[in-house]
All heavy atoms as TSV, in Angstrom:
chain	resi	resn	atom	element	x	y	z
A	1	MET	N	N	25.118	3.076	48.964
A	1	MET	CA	C	24.569	4.206	48.243
A	1	MET	C	C	24.965	4.165	46.767
A	1	MET	O	O	24.145	4.388	45.898
A	1	MET	CB	C	25.052	5.503	48.907
A	1	MET	CG	C	24.552	6.749	48.277
A	1	MET	SD	S	22.790	6.921	48.554
A	1	MET	CE	C	22.512	8.509	47.904
A	2	LYS	N	N	26.231	3.850	46.502
A	2	LYS	CA	C	26.711	3.792	45.125
A	2	LYS	C	C	25.975	2.705	44.352
A	2	LYS	O	O	25.626	2.892	43.185
A	2	LYS	CB	C	28.214	3.551	45.103
A	2	LYS	CG	C	28.801	3.541	43.721
A	2	LYS	CD	C	30.294	3.344	43.764
A	2	LYS	CE	C	30.859	3.321	42.364
A	2	LYS	NZ	N	32.283	3.092	42.347
A	3	HIS	N	N	25.706	1.567	45.006
A	3	HIS	CA	C	25.009	0.468	44.341
A	3	HIS	C	C	23.574	0.869	43.975
A	3	HIS	O	O	23.071	0.475	42.929
A	3	HIS	CB	C	25.007	-0.779	45.218
A	3	HIS	CG	C	26.363	-1.356	45.425
A	3	HIS	ND1	N	27.068	-1.944	44.406
A	3	HIS	CD2	C	27.155	-1.422	46.520
A	3	HIS	CE1	C	28.240	-2.345	44.864
A	3	HIS	NE2	N	28.315	-2.038	46.162
A	4	ARG	N	N	22.924	1.652	44.821
A	4	ARG	CA	C	21.558	2.103	44.521
A	4	ARG	C	C	21.544	3.016	43.305
A	4	ARG	O	O	20.659	2.935	42.462
A	4	ARG	CB	C	20.961	2.841	45.719
A	4	ARG	CG	C	20.569	1.928	46.840
A	4	ARG	CD	C	19.892	2.698	47.927
A	4	ARG	NE	N	19.608	1.826	49.060
A	4	ARG	CZ	C	19.089	2.231	50.181
A	4	ARG	NH1	N	18.807	3.513	50.345
A	4	ARG	NH2	N	18.850	1.389	51.159
A	5	LEU	N	N	22.540	3.896	43.197
A	5	LEU	CA	C	22.622	4.800	42.057
A	5	LEU	C	C	22.852	4.019	40.770
A	5	LEU	O	O	22.192	4.254	39.767
A	5	LEU	CB	C	23.737	5.830	42.265
A	5	LEU	CG	C	23.965	6.817	41.123
A	5	LEU	CD1	C	22.699	7.633	40.855
A	5	LEU	CD2	C	25.133	7.720	41.433
A	6	VAL	N	N	23.745	3.058	40.800
A	6	VAL	CA	C	24.017	2.227	39.629
A	6	VAL	C	C	22.765	1.443	39.248
A	6	VAL	O	O	22.404	1.364	38.074
A	6	VAL	CB	C	25.209	1.274	39.892
A	6	VAL	CG1	C	25.346	0.247	38.783
A	6	VAL	CG2	C	26.488	2.074	40.045
A	7	PHE	N	N	22.069	0.894	40.238
A	7	PHE	CA	C	20.840	0.156	39.976
A	7	PHE	C	C	19.781	1.070	39.350
A	7	PHE	O	O	19.143	0.705	38.366
A	7	PHE	CB	C	20.307	-0.466	41.275
A	7	PHE	CG	C	19.024	-1.220	41.084
A	7	PHE	CD1	C	19.010	-2.443	40.444
A	7	PHE	CD2	C	17.829	-0.695	41.540
A	7	PHE	CE1	C	17.829	-3.134	40.261
A	7	PHE	CE2	C	16.640	-1.372	41.359
A	7	PHE	CZ	C	16.641	-2.604	40.720
A	8	ALA	N	N	19.606	2.255	39.893
A	8	ALA	CA	C	18.610	3.194	39.379
A	8	ALA	C	C	18.944	3.610	37.951
A	8	ALA	O	O	18.064	3.662	37.085
A	8	ALA	CB	C	18.524	4.418	40.287
A	9	LEU	N	N	20.196	3.882	37.674
A	9	LEU	CA	C	20.599	4.254	36.320
A	9	LEU	C	C	20.414	3.091	35.349
A	9	LEU	O	O	20.046	3.285	34.198
A	9	LEU	CB	C	22.044	4.744	36.305
A	9	LEU	CG	C	22.279	6.086	36.996
A	9	LEU	CD1	C	23.772	6.408	37.031
A	9	LEU	CD2	C	21.507	7.200	36.327
A	10	SER	N	N	20.637	1.884	35.815
A	10	SER	CA	C	20.429	0.704	34.974
A	10	SER	C	C	18.963	0.549	34.609
A	10	SER	O	O	18.622	0.235	33.474
A	10	SER	CB	C	20.915	-0.561	35.687
A	10	SER	OG	O	22.286	-0.479	35.935
A	11	ILE	N	N	18.075	0.779	35.573
A	11	ILE	CA	C	16.632	0.688	35.316
A	11	ILE	C	C	16.210	1.757	34.305
A	11	ILE	O	O	15.458	1.479	33.371
A	11	ILE	CB	C	15.829	0.825	36.624
A	11	ILE	CG1	C	16.119	-0.346	37.560
A	11	ILE	CG2	C	14.346	0.961	36.344
A	11	ILE	CD1	C	15.735	-1.699	36.998
A	12	VAL	N	N	16.714	2.986	34.483
A	12	VAL	CA	C	16.381	4.066	33.551
A	12	VAL	C	C	16.870	3.722	32.144
A	12	VAL	O	O	16.141	3.889	31.168
A	12	VAL	CB	C	16.979	5.406	34.032
A	12	VAL	CG1	C	16.882	6.464	32.943
A	12	VAL	CG2	C	16.278	5.857	35.294
A	13	ALA	N	N	18.076	3.212	32.015
A	13	ALA	CA	C	18.616	2.850	30.701
A	13	ALA	C	C	17.813	1.710	30.081
A	13	ALA	O	O	17.525	1.727	28.884
A	13	ALA	CB	C	20.084	2.448	30.835
A	14	LEU	N	N	17.428	0.741	30.869
A	14	LEU	CA	C	16.630	-0.378	30.369
A	14	LEU	C	C	15.275	0.111	29.885
A	14	LEU	O	O	14.811	-0.249	28.814
A	14	LEU	CB	C	16.448	-1.427	31.472
A	14	LEU	CG	C	15.617	-2.645	31.103
A	14	LEU	CD1	C	16.302	-3.438	30.002
A	14	LEU	CD2	C	15.399	-3.523	32.318
A	15	PHE	N	N	14.626	0.980	30.660
A	15	PHE	CA	C	13.323	1.512	30.278
A	15	PHE	C	C	13.430	2.346	29.009
A	15	PHE	O	O	12.617	2.224	28.102
A	15	PHE	CB	C	12.733	2.351	31.409
A	15	PHE	CG	C	11.385	2.909	31.084
A	15	PHE	CD1	C	10.262	2.098	31.089
A	15	PHE	CD2	C	11.239	4.240	30.745
A	15	PHE	CE1	C	9.016	2.606	30.774
A	15	PHE	CE2	C	9.998	4.759	30.420
A	15	PHE	CZ	C	8.881	3.937	30.436
A	16	ALA	N	N	14.445	3.183	28.903
A	16	ALA	CA	C	14.627	4.021	27.715
A	16	ALA	C	C	14.857	3.157	26.486
A	16	ALA	O	O	14.316	3.430	25.414
A	16	ALA	CB	C	15.793	4.981	27.918
A	17	GLY	N	N	15.614	2.096	26.621
A	17	GLY	CA	C	15.850	1.200	25.495
A	17	GLY	C	C	14.606	0.457	25.085
A	17	GLY	O	O	14.342	0.253	23.902
A	18	SER	N	N	13.770	0.074	26.042
A	18	SER	CA	C	12.571	-0.682	25.703
A	18	SER	C	C	11.522	0.197	25.042
A	18	SER	O	O	10.791	-0.256	24.171
A	18	SER	CB	C	11.993	-1.354	26.953
A	18	SER	OG	O	11.514	-0.390	27.849
A	19	THR	N	N	11.448	1.470	25.409
A	19	THR	CA	C	10.453	2.336	24.775
A	19	THR	C	C	10.860	2.670	23.347
A	19	THR	O	O	10.009	2.769	22.479
A	19	THR	CB	C	10.236	3.634	25.566
A	19	THR	OG1	O	11.475	4.306	25.702
A	19	THR	CG2	C	9.614	3.368	26.913
A	20	SER	N	N	12.152	2.807	23.082
A	20	SER	CA	C	12.564	3.081	21.710
A	20	SER	C	C	12.359	1.860	20.833
A	20	SER	O	O	12.135	1.988	19.637
A	20	SER	CB	C	14.018	3.552	21.659
A	20	SER	OG	O	14.876	2.526	22.085
A	21	ALA	N	N	12.405	0.679	21.412
A	21	ALA	CA	C	12.159	-0.529	20.633
A	21	ALA	C	C	10.699	-0.622	20.223
A	21	ALA	O	O	10.363	-1.278	19.254
A	21	ALA	CB	C	12.561	-1.755	21.445
A	22	LEU	N	N	9.795	0.043	20.960
A	22	LEU	CA	C	8.384	0.007	20.633
A	22	LEU	C	C	8.019	0.985	19.519
A	22	LEU	O	O	6.958	0.870	18.923
A	22	LEU	CB	C	7.551	0.327	21.880
A	22	LEU	CG	C	7.651	-0.661	23.025
A	22	LEU	CD1	C	6.858	-0.155	24.225
A	22	LEU	CD2	C	7.167	-2.039	22.617
A	23	ALA	N	N	8.884	1.959	19.248
A	23	ALA	CA	C	8.605	2.938	18.205
A	23	ALA	C	C	8.535	2.222	16.865
A	23	ALA	O	O	9.373	1.396	16.545
A	23	ALA	CB	C	9.688	4.007	18.181
A	24	LYS	N	N	7.498	2.547	16.092
A	24	LYS	CA	C	7.314	1.851	14.837
A	24	LYS	C	C	6.860	2.826	13.766
A	24	LYS	O	O	6.042	3.692	14.018
A	24	LYS	CB	C	6.278	0.743	15.001
A	24	LYS	CG	C	6.117	-0.107	13.794
A	24	LYS	CD	C	5.277	-1.316	14.076
A	24	LYS	CE	C	5.235	-2.173	12.833
A	24	LYS	NZ	N	4.694	-3.455	13.048
A	25	THR	N	N	7.393	2.664	12.583
A	25	THR	CA	C	6.974	3.430	11.421
A	25	THR	C	C	6.279	2.477	10.468
A	25	THR	O	O	6.788	1.399	10.180
A	25	THR	CB	C	8.183	4.091	10.733
A	25	THR	OG1	O	8.809	4.977	11.671
A	25	THR	CG2	C	7.775	4.861	9.509
A	26	ILE	N	N	5.122	2.884	9.986
A	26	ILE	CA	C	4.353	2.067	9.058
A	26	ILE	C	C	4.369	2.769	7.706
A	26	ILE	O	O	4.095	3.968	7.622
A	26	ILE	CB	C	2.911	1.886	9.557
A	26	ILE	CG1	C	2.927	1.190	10.911
A	26	ILE	CG2	C	2.078	1.114	8.544
A	26	ILE	CD1	C	1.589	1.161	11.599
A	27	CYS	N	N	4.689	2.024	6.649
A	27	CYS	CA	C	4.785	2.597	5.309
A	27	CYS	C	C	3.980	1.776	4.313
A	27	CYS	O	O	3.798	0.570	4.486
A	27	CYS	CB	C	6.241	2.623	4.838
A	27	CYS	SG	S	7.335	3.630	5.852
A	28	THR	N	N	3.534	2.447	3.250
A	28	THR	CA	C	2.894	1.749	2.139
A	28	THR	C	C	3.967	1.016	1.340
A	28	THR	O	O	5.168	1.208	1.564
A	28	THR	CB	C	2.174	2.746	1.203
A	28	THR	OG1	O	3.139	3.638	0.652
A	28	THR	CG2	C	1.101	3.522	1.941
A	29	ASP	N	N	3.547	0.205	0.394
A	29	ASP	CA	C	4.505	-0.434	-0.509
A	29	ASP	C	C	5.125	0.624	-1.412
A	29	ASP	O	O	4.535	1.676	-1.658
A	29	ASP	CB	C	3.802	-1.482	-1.384
A	29	ASP	CG	C	3.339	-2.690	-0.579
A	29	ASP	OD1	O	3.927	-2.971	0.486
A	29	ASP	OD2	O	2.391	-3.354	-1.029
A	30	TRP	N	N	6.317	0.337	-1.921
A	30	TRP	CA	C	6.978	1.245	-2.845
A	30	TRP	C	C	6.180	1.316	-4.144
A	30	TRP	O	O	5.722	0.299	-4.661
A	30	TRP	CB	C	8.397	0.778	-3.148
A	30	TRP	CG	C	9.347	0.938	-1.996
A	30	TRP	CD1	C	9.797	-0.036	-1.159
A	30	TRP	CD2	C	9.960	2.142	-1.551
A	30	TRP	NE1	N	10.649	0.490	-0.226
A	30	TRP	CE2	C	10.775	1.826	-0.443
A	30	TRP	CE3	C	9.910	3.459	-1.985
A	30	TRP	CZ2	C	11.526	2.791	0.237
A	30	TRP	CZ3	C	10.655	4.416	-1.310
A	30	TRP	CH2	C	11.455	4.074	-0.210
A	31	GLN	N	N	6.011	2.533	-4.675
A	31	GLN	CA	C	5.324	2.757	-5.947
A	31	GLN	C	C	6.362	3.203	-6.980
A	31	GLN	O	O	7.113	4.150	-6.739
A	31	GLN	CB	C	4.255	3.848	-5.803
A	31	GLN	CG	C	3.213	3.550	-4.740
A	31	GLN	CD	C	2.379	2.327	-5.069
A	31	GLN	OE1	O	1.910	2.180	-6.186
A	31	GLN	NE2	N	2.215	1.445	-4.101
A	32	ASP	N	N	6.391	2.511	-8.118
A	32	ASP	CA	C	7.346	2.843	-9.184
A	32	ASP	C	C	6.916	4.105	-9.920
A	32	ASP	O	O	5.747	4.263	-10.262
A	32	ASP	CB	C	7.449	1.699	-10.192
A	32	ASP	CG	C	8.046	0.439	-9.591
A	32	ASP	OD1	O	8.927	0.564	-8.718
A	32	ASP	OD2	O	7.636	-0.664	-9.997
A	33	LEU	N	N	7.879	4.993	-10.168
A	33	LEU	CA	C	7.645	6.175	-10.993
A	33	LEU	C	C	8.326	5.964	-12.352
A	33	LEU	O	O	9.218	5.124	-12.486
A	33	LEU	CB	C	8.195	7.430	-10.314
A	33	LEU	CG	C	7.593	7.774	-8.952
A	33	LEU	CD1	C	8.251	9.026	-8.403
A	33	LEU	CD2	C	6.091	7.961	-9.059
A	34	SER	N	N	7.929	6.727	-13.331
A	34	SER	CA	C	8.442	6.549	-14.694
A	34	SER	C	C	9.931	6.874	-14.834
A	34	SER	O	O	10.571	6.433	-15.780
A	34	SER	CB	C	7.637	7.406	-15.678
A	34	SER	OG	O	7.736	8.768	-15.338
A	35	ASP	N	N	10.489	7.636	-13.900
A	35	ASP	CA	C	11.906	8.020	-14.006
A	35	ASP	C	C	12.855	7.051	-13.298
A	35	ASP	O	O	14.027	7.330	-13.129
A	35	ASP	CB	C	12.110	9.440	-13.482
A	35	ASP	CG	C	11.818	9.577	-11.998
A	35	ASP	OD1	O	11.366	8.607	-11.365
A	35	ASP	OD2	O	12.044	10.683	-11.462
A	36	GLY	N	N	12.346	5.910	-12.849
A	36	GLY	CA	C	13.204	4.914	-12.200
A	36	GLY	C	C	13.277	5.033	-10.691
A	36	GLY	O	O	13.946	4.241	-10.037
A	37	THR	N	N	12.612	6.017	-10.115
A	37	THR	CA	C	12.577	6.143	-8.660
A	37	THR	C	C	11.329	5.458	-8.119
A	37	THR	O	O	10.398	5.142	-8.848
A	37	THR	CB	C	12.582	7.620	-8.215
A	37	THR	OG1	O	11.428	8.266	-8.731
A	37	THR	CG2	C	13.832	8.336	-8.672
A	38	GLU	N	N	11.330	5.237	-6.826
A	38	GLU	CA	C	10.182	4.670	-6.134
A	38	GLU	C	C	9.832	5.592	-4.973
A	38	GLU	O	O	10.725	6.200	-4.371
A	38	GLU	CB	C	10.501	3.275	-5.592
A	38	GLU	CG	C	10.842	2.265	-6.664
A	38	GLU	CD	C	11.271	0.938	-6.062
A	38	GLU	OE1	O	12.347	0.903	-5.442
A	38	GLU	OE2	O	10.513	-0.034	-6.197
A	39	VAL	N	N	8.561	5.700	-4.634
A	39	VAL	CA	C	8.128	6.524	-3.506
A	39	VAL	C	C	7.165	5.730	-2.641
A	39	VAL	O	O	6.523	4.776	-3.102
A	39	VAL	CB	C	7.446	7.840	-3.966
A	39	VAL	CG1	C	8.438	8.741	-4.657
A	39	VAL	CG2	C	6.255	7.563	-4.840
A	40	ARG	N	N	7.079	6.118	-1.369
A	40	ARG	CA	C	6.111	5.527	-0.454
A	40	ARG	C	C	5.745	6.537	0.614
A	40	ARG	O	O	6.501	7.473	0.899
A	40	ARG	CB	C	6.633	4.239	0.172
A	40	ARG	CG	C	7.794	4.421	1.130
A	40	ARG	CD	C	8.231	3.084	1.668
A	40	ARG	NE	N	9.352	3.215	2.600
A	40	ARG	CZ	C	9.904	2.194	3.215
A	40	ARG	NH1	N	9.442	0.975	3.003
A	40	ARG	NH2	N	10.905	2.381	4.039
A	41	THR	N	N	4.571	6.352	1.198
A	41	THR	CA	C	4.082	7.211	2.276
A	41	THR	C	C	4.213	6.460	3.587
A	41	THR	O	O	3.901	5.272	3.654
A	41	THR	CB	C	2.605	7.581	2.032
A	41	THR	OG1	O	2.510	8.215	0.758
A	41	THR	CG2	C	2.092	8.523	3.111
A	42	CYS	N	N	4.649	7.160	4.631
A	42	CYS	CA	C	4.861	6.545	5.936
A	42	CYS	C	C	4.199	7.378	7.030
A	42	CYS	O	O	3.981	8.578	6.866
A	42	CYS	CB	C	6.352	6.446	6.245
A	42	CYS	SG	S	7.300	5.504	5.028
A	43	VAL	N	N	3.904	6.738	8.155
A	43	VAL	CA	C	3.417	7.401	9.353
A	43	VAL	C	C	4.228	6.862	10.518
A	43	VAL	O	O	4.335	5.638	10.693
A	43	VAL	CB	C	1.910	7.133	9.578
A	43	VAL	CG1	C	1.430	7.778	10.862
A	43	VAL	CG2	C	1.088	7.609	8.395
A	44	ASP	N	N	4.815	7.769	11.310
A	44	ASP	CA	C	5.582	7.308	12.466
A	44	ASP	C	C	4.672	7.141	13.681
A	44	ASP	O	O	3.472	7.415	13.608
A	44	ASP	CB	C	6.781	8.221	12.761
A	44	ASP	CG	C	6.404	9.621	13.182
A	44	ASP	OD1	O	5.250	9.852	13.588
A	44	ASP	OD2	O	7.285	10.501	13.116
A	45	ASP	N	N	5.215	6.677	14.787
A	45	ASP	CA	C	4.414	6.355	15.974
A	45	ASP	C	C	3.780	7.582	16.627
A	45	ASP	O	O	2.858	7.454	17.413
A	45	ASP	CB	C	5.222	5.558	16.989
A	45	ASP	CG	C	6.419	6.306	17.518
A	45	ASP	OD1	O	6.953	7.162	16.784
A	45	ASP	OD2	O	6.836	6.037	18.639
A	46	SER	N	N	4.236	8.779	16.252
A	46	SER	CA	C	3.610	9.995	16.793
A	46	SER	C	C	2.506	10.517	15.874
A	46	SER	O	O	1.893	11.537	16.170
A	46	SER	CB	C	4.664	11.082	17.017
A	46	SER	OG	O	5.171	11.531	15.776
A	47	GLY	N	N	2.267	9.844	14.744
A	47	GLY	CA	C	1.222	10.241	13.821
A	47	GLY	C	C	1.682	11.176	12.715
A	47	GLY	O	O	0.886	11.618	11.901
A	48	ARG	N	N	2.981	11.461	12.667
A	48	ARG	CA	C	3.519	12.342	11.622
A	48	ARG	C	C	3.597	11.586	10.303
A	48	ARG	O	O	4.152	10.504	10.217
A	48	ARG	CB	C	4.910	12.833	12.005
A	48	ARG	CG	C	5.537	13.781	10.983
A	48	ARG	CD	C	6.931	14.214	11.412
A	48	ARG	NE	N	7.885	13.143	11.248
A	48	ARG	CZ	C	8.646	12.964	10.161
A	48	ARG	NH1	N	8.565	13.779	9.138
A	48	ARG	NH2	N	9.510	11.964	10.105
A	49	GLN	N	N	3.009	12.150	9.251
A	49	GLN	CA	C	3.057	11.540	7.927
A	49	GLN	C	C	4.220	12.133	7.153
A	49	GLN	O	O	4.458	13.336	7.193
A	49	GLN	CB	C	1.769	11.786	7.164
A	49	GLN	CG	C	1.764	11.144	5.797
A	49	GLN	CD	C	0.461	11.354	5.051
A	49	GLN	OE1	O	-0.538	11.753	5.622
A	49	GLN	NE2	N	0.478	11.085	3.766
A	50	PHE	N	N	4.938	11.284	6.421
A	50	PHE	CA	C	6.039	11.745	5.584
A	50	PHE	C	C	6.197	10.785	4.413
A	50	PHE	O	O	5.626	9.702	4.412
A	50	PHE	CB	C	7.350	11.853	6.384
A	50	PHE	CG	C	7.803	10.549	6.990
A	50	PHE	CD1	C	8.755	9.773	6.361
A	50	PHE	CD2	C	7.280	10.112	8.199
A	50	PHE	CE1	C	9.180	8.569	6.923
A	50	PHE	CE2	C	7.705	8.922	8.780
A	50	PHE	CZ	C	8.655	8.147	8.129
A	51	CYS	N	N	6.915	11.207	3.403
A	51	CYS	CA	C	7.139	10.368	2.228
A	51	CYS	C	C	8.631	10.105	2.067
A	51	CYS	O	O	9.465	10.910	2.484
A	51	CYS	CB	C	6.590	11.047	0.986
A	51	CYS	SG	S	4.785	11.163	1.000
A	52	GLN	N	N	8.934	8.968	1.470
A	52	GLN	CA	C	10.313	8.602	1.177
A	52	GLN	C	C	10.441	8.331	-0.309
A	52	GLN	O	O	9.504	7.876	-0.955
A	52	GLN	CB	C	10.723	7.353	1.952
A	52	GLN	CG	C	10.816	7.567	3.435
A	52	GLN	CD	C	11.242	6.314	4.166
A	52	GLN	OE1	O	10.936	5.200	3.760
A	52	GLN	NE2	N	11.946	6.495	5.264
A	53	GLN	N	N	11.627	8.622	-0.819
A	53	GLN	CA	C	11.941	8.356	-2.212
A	53	GLN	C	C	13.188	7.498	-2.255
A	53	GLN	O	O	14.137	7.731	-1.508
A	53	GLN	CB	C	12.193	9.669	-2.950
A	53	GLN	CG	C	12.621	9.496	-4.391
A	53	GLN	CD	C	12.808	10.842	-5.071
A	53	GLN	OE1	O	11.928	11.685	-5.011
A	53	GLN	NE2	N	13.954	11.033	-5.691
A	54	GLN	N	N	13.190	6.502	-3.127
A	54	GLN	CA	C	14.351	5.629	-3.281
A	54	GLN	C	C	14.803	5.655	-4.727
A	54	GLN	O	O	14.009	5.494	-5.650
A	54	GLN	CB	C	14.017	4.198	-2.885
A	54	GLN	CG	C	15.184	3.258	-3.032
A	54	GLN	CD	C	14.865	1.863	-2.523
A	54	GLN	OE1	O	13.761	1.593	-2.069
A	54	GLN	NE2	N	15.826	0.978	-2.601
A	55	LYS	N	N	16.093	5.903	-4.894
A	55	LYS	CA	C	16.703	5.825	-6.220
A	55	LYS	C	C	18.004	5.067	-6.045
A	55	LYS	O	O	18.907	5.525	-5.353
A	55	LYS	CB	C	16.953	7.208	-6.802
A	55	LYS	CG	C	17.378	7.159	-8.241
A	55	LYS	CD	C	17.213	8.486	-8.934
A	55	LYS	CE	C	17.426	8.282	-10.435
A	55	LYS	NZ	N	17.092	9.462	-11.197
A	56	GLY	N	N	18.069	3.890	-6.618
A	56	GLY	CA	C	19.221	3.021	-6.407
A	56	GLY	C	C	19.219	2.549	-4.956
A	56	GLY	O	O	18.207	2.074	-4.453
A	57	ASP	N	N	20.343	2.726	-4.275
A	57	ASP	CA	C	20.458	2.327	-2.867
A	57	ASP	C	C	20.180	3.473	-1.904
A	57	ASP	O	O	20.293	3.307	-0.697
A	57	ASP	CB	C	21.860	1.779	-2.583
A	57	ASP	CG	C	22.128	0.467	-3.309
A	57	ASP	OD1	O	21.137	-0.241	-3.597
A	57	ASP	OD2	O	23.300	0.164	-3.584
A	58	THR	N	N	19.835	4.657	-2.412
A	58	THR	CA	C	19.648	5.834	-1.584
A	58	THR	C	C	18.177	6.079	-1.308
A	58	THR	O	O	17.361	6.165	-2.219
A	58	THR	CB	C	20.244	7.072	-2.272
A	58	THR	OG1	O	21.616	6.825	-2.577
A	58	THR	CG2	C	20.128	8.302	-1.387
A	59	VAL	N	N	17.819	6.186	-0.013
A	59	VAL	CA	C	16.461	6.511	0.411
A	59	VAL	C	C	16.527	7.862	1.111
A	59	VAL	O	O	17.360	8.074	1.981
A	59	VAL	CB	C	15.892	5.438	1.354
A	59	VAL	CG1	C	14.520	5.853	1.882
A	59	VAL	CG2	C	15.824	4.097	0.662
A	60	SER	N	N	15.621	8.767	0.712
A	60	SER	CA	C	15.586	10.084	1.345
A	60	SER	C	C	14.145	10.483	1.619
A	60	SER	O	O	13.216	10.018	0.957
A	60	SER	CB	C	16.286	11.125	0.491
A	60	SER	OG	O	15.737	11.137	-0.818
A	61	GLU	N	N	13.971	11.348	2.605
A	61	GLU	CA	C	12.651	11.873	2.917
A	61	GLU	C	C	12.350	13.025	1.971
A	61	GLU	O	O	13.205	13.867	1.736
A	61	GLU	CB	C	12.603	12.343	4.373
A	61	GLU	CG	C	11.210	12.632	4.858
A	61	GLU	CD	C	11.129	12.852	6.356
A	61	GLU	OE1	O	11.764	12.088	7.101
A	61	GLU	OE2	O	10.438	13.798	6.752
A	62	VAL	N	N	11.140	13.005	1.399
A	62	VAL	CA	C	10.744	14.039	0.436
A	62	VAL	C	C	9.388	14.593	0.818
A	62	VAL	O	O	8.674	14.031	1.648
A	62	VAL	CB	C	10.710	13.481	-1.010
A	62	VAL	CG1	C	12.085	13.068	-1.477
A	62	VAL	CG2	C	9.736	12.325	-1.121
A	63	THR	N	N	9.002	15.700	0.185
A	63	THR	CA	C	7.697	16.302	0.398
A	63	THR	C	C	6.634	15.425	-0.249
A	63	THR	O	O	6.772	14.994	-1.385
A	63	THR	CB	C	7.649	17.715	-0.227
A	63	THR	OG1	O	8.684	18.484	0.351
A	63	THR	CG2	C	6.313	18.370	0.020
A	64	CYS	N	N	5.561	15.142	0.485
A	64	CYS	CA	C	4.452	14.367	-0.060
A	64	CYS	C	C	3.635	15.249	-0.987
A	64	CYS	O	O	3.373	16.400	-0.687
A	64	CYS	CB	C	3.559	13.844	1.057
A	64	CYS	SG	S	4.385	12.712	2.178
A	65	ASN	N	N	3.257	14.705	-2.124
A	65	ASN	CA	C	2.411	15.447	-3.080
A	65	ASN	C	C	1.005	14.907	-3.055
A	65	ASN	O	O	0.732	13.807	-2.923
A	65	ASN	CB	C	2.967	15.347	-4.498
A	65	ASN	CG	C	4.301	16.075	-4.615
A	65	ASN	OD1	O	4.529	17.047	-3.926
A	65	ASN	ND2	N	5.140	15.587	-5.488
């Protein structure tokens, strides 16, 4: 009985890991702004659109204009 539970939990963990590996975000190329920052538009696997801003090594999610 214990072996069946361990096996079942292993299958669930494997399946959960494989579905997260399929998640993909698609983004446009970075666009340079005059103030030294870069922005891009992205869409995640659920269809949610969002924008990112990069300044130096820092990337943050921002409101799309």
